[in-house]
N, C-alpha and C positions, 0 to 999 in steps of 0.2 A: 496360484491363488484363484479363488472363485471370483466371478465377475461382480458379486455384491460385496466383496472384501470381508466376508465373514470367516471363510476358511482359508488359511494360509499354507496348510500342509495336509497331506494324507499319508498314512502308512498302512501296510497290510501285515496281518499276522495269520499264519496257517492254522486252521482248525483240524482239517484232515486232508486227505489227498484231493478231494473235490470241493473243498470249501475254504474260504478265507473270511477274515473279519477286516473291514476297512475302518480305520479311525480317522476322524476329522479333528484338526487342531485349529482353534480360533485365533484371531488377530491378537486378542488379549489373553492368550494362553488358555482359553477355554478348551475343555475336552468334551466334545459333543458325543451324542449317542453314536454307537458303532453300526455299520451296515454289514450284514452278513451276505456274502455273495456265493453263488453256486459255481465255483470254478477257480481256475488259476490264471496267471498271466494278465492280471487286472490292468486294463488300459482305459483311463477315464477321459471324458470330454464334457465340460460344463455347458449347460444350456445358457443362453444369453443373460437371463436374470439371476443366474447363480443359485436357483432353488431346486434344480433337477440335475441329475447326472446321467449321461449316457456312458455306458462302459461295455467293453468286450472282455470275455473270459472264455477259456476252453476247459473242457472236463471230459471224463471218460464217457459220459452219456452222449457227448457230441462227437465221439471219435477224435477228440483233441482238436476239433475245428473251432475257430472263434465264433462266439454267438453274441449278439447285441442285447443289452438290457437297458431299461430306464428305471430310475428310482428317484424319489424325493430325496433331497440332500441338504436340507436346511433345518436348523434347530431341532425341535422335538418331532418333526415330521420325517427325519432321516430314516430311510428304509421303507416308508409307507408308499403305497402306490407303485410298488416294484412290479414291472411287467417284462416278460421275455418277448422280444420283438419277432422271433422266428426268422431271423436274418443271420446268415453266416458271413460275417466280415469283421473287420477291426474298427474300433471307434475312430482311429486316426484317418480312416477312409470316409469319414462323414463330415458334414458341415451343417450347422443350424442356419435356417433362414429367419426363424423367429423362435420364440420359446416353445411353440407347439408344432413346428414343422422342420424337417431336416431332409437332406439328400445324402445318400450313401452309395458308394461304388461297391458293388457286390460281385465277387468272382463267379463266373458261370459254373465252375466246379472247383472243389477243394479236395486235396488228398488227405487221408487220415494223418493226423499229426501236424497239420498246417498251423494250428494255433501255437504249438510249441516251436515249430520251425517255419516262420513266415516266408522264408526263401522258397519253400515248396510252391508258393503261389506267385512267384516273381514274374513268370511269363504267362499268367492266366488272364484271359480277357475278362474285363469288368463290364457290367451293365449298371446303369444309373437308376436308382429307385428313389421315390419320394415317400417319406414315412410321416404319418401323423403321430406326434408324440403323445397325444391324449388317448387315442384309441388303438394305436399300433397298426392301423390300416396302412398298407403299402401298395404302391402302384409303379409299374415299370414306366420310366420316363424316356429312356434312350438306351439303345444298344449300339454304341459307336462302331463305325466301320473299322475293319482291321482288328488287331489284337491288343488294343490299348489296355494297359494296366494303370489305372488311375491313382494318382497321389496328389497331395497338396490341393485339395478342392477349395475353391474360393467362389463366393457369390458376388456378382457385380453390385455396386451400390444401388442400382435401380431394380435389382432382382430379376433382370431379363436374361442374364447369362450365368452359366457356371463355367469357370475356368479350371483346368486341371493339367498336371504334368503327366505325360506318358512315361512311366518308369523305364520302358524298353528303349525309347528313342531319345528321351530327354526333352522332347518338344512340348510346348504349351499349346493346348487345344481349348476350344470353347464349345459349349452346347447351348443352344437357344432354349430358354425355359418358357418364355411367353411370347 
């Protein structure tokens, strides 16, 4: 469900090898405008207000590595404002701090095919980036010591810390943001 309760389901339909169409289904059985995406392996994450959608897809143009995109995802604006963030990671490795800011764990390197086979990045060190959801501007926030592969990112209620689970050790870690 979207945070604004307008969309209760999404499904994808293949157009060709490198494109899919995402359909949004409303709470009252509305069929909203479809979003055409450039890639496969669609993995979405809603912005807090439910009006934008962060998603990752892989395609032949990215050597089958996951890439992040943002798009409007509400009503007649679905698909408008779509931008490629030029970040190679999965949407599930990101967390929104507001409707216009998010943090993402970005692997230092990815092998060809990692979007199709995420286990290829299982032991790859992640760095933490902050991304402006309006402009796409990104900045490196932290390069954690060791070879942490970050999962389950959570922002503290006061916004001072980011907690994550290290997929390799299973330990919970924190990064001071402010």
